[in-house]
C-alpha positions, 0 to 999 in steps of 0.5 A: 392878920389883925382885925379892925377890933379896937377902933375907939378909945374915949379920945375918937368915938366911931360907931361904924366897923372901920375907923373914921380916918378910912371911912372919910375917904372916898370908898375908891380911895379907901378900899386899896388901903382897908385891903392892904391893911387886912391882909398885913400880918399883925405888927410884931413887937421888934422889927417887921413883918414887912408888908410890901402892899401897904408899902407900895400904897405909901409910895403912891398919890392916895397916901396924900389922903392921910395926915403925915401922923397917920403916914407915920403910923402906916409906915411902922404897919407897913414895917419900915420903921425908919421912914416912920422915924422921919416923919414922927421925930418932926412932929412936936405934938403928943401924937407925934412922940406917941408914934416916935415912942412906939417906933423906938420900942419896936426897933428895942431902943426901950429907953429912947421909947421911954423918953419920948412916951414921957414926952406925950405926957397925958393922953387919953389913949395912955389911960384908956390902954391901961384901963382895957389892959391893966395887967400888961399896960399899967403906963407907958414905961411899964408897957416898954418893959413888959415888950422888953421882956417878951422880946428877950424871953419870948413870954407874952409876945401875942398879948403884947402884940395885941395892946400894940394893935390897940394902941395903933387903931387908937392913935391912927384915929386921932393923928 
């Protein structure tokens, strides 16, 4: 189960225990989302796991409380890469390219993931990840290669998942 343990990067500061993209919502709206995210399994490096509770929320009315890119990230957490892709591919921003790159990395299309990470350009989240995880995330290309190796060999899977979870949290804050 992922925890909201790395909610801030230099791109989006937050002093609370929960990220601002959740705390800015009315408590009655936020609570089911917090519960579903907290109950989710750690996102895999590939497709899955599937989180039905989160997917059901994403199909509901309160999903409109989030930006399209936040919904793209939530679909990734729900394990529906196709729905995430449908959203991120139409967003021309750096953050849209970032989500698009993560989706392709998770589906195992590593070359395409690198293409989309190059489209991100210089982003504070990428440099913050390199600062926090220098051994695992020297840059986006190196991390894609590390994930590909983890998927192939089973080595460093949990470490890569933690980097990916931090990446997800930070990107949700700025999307």
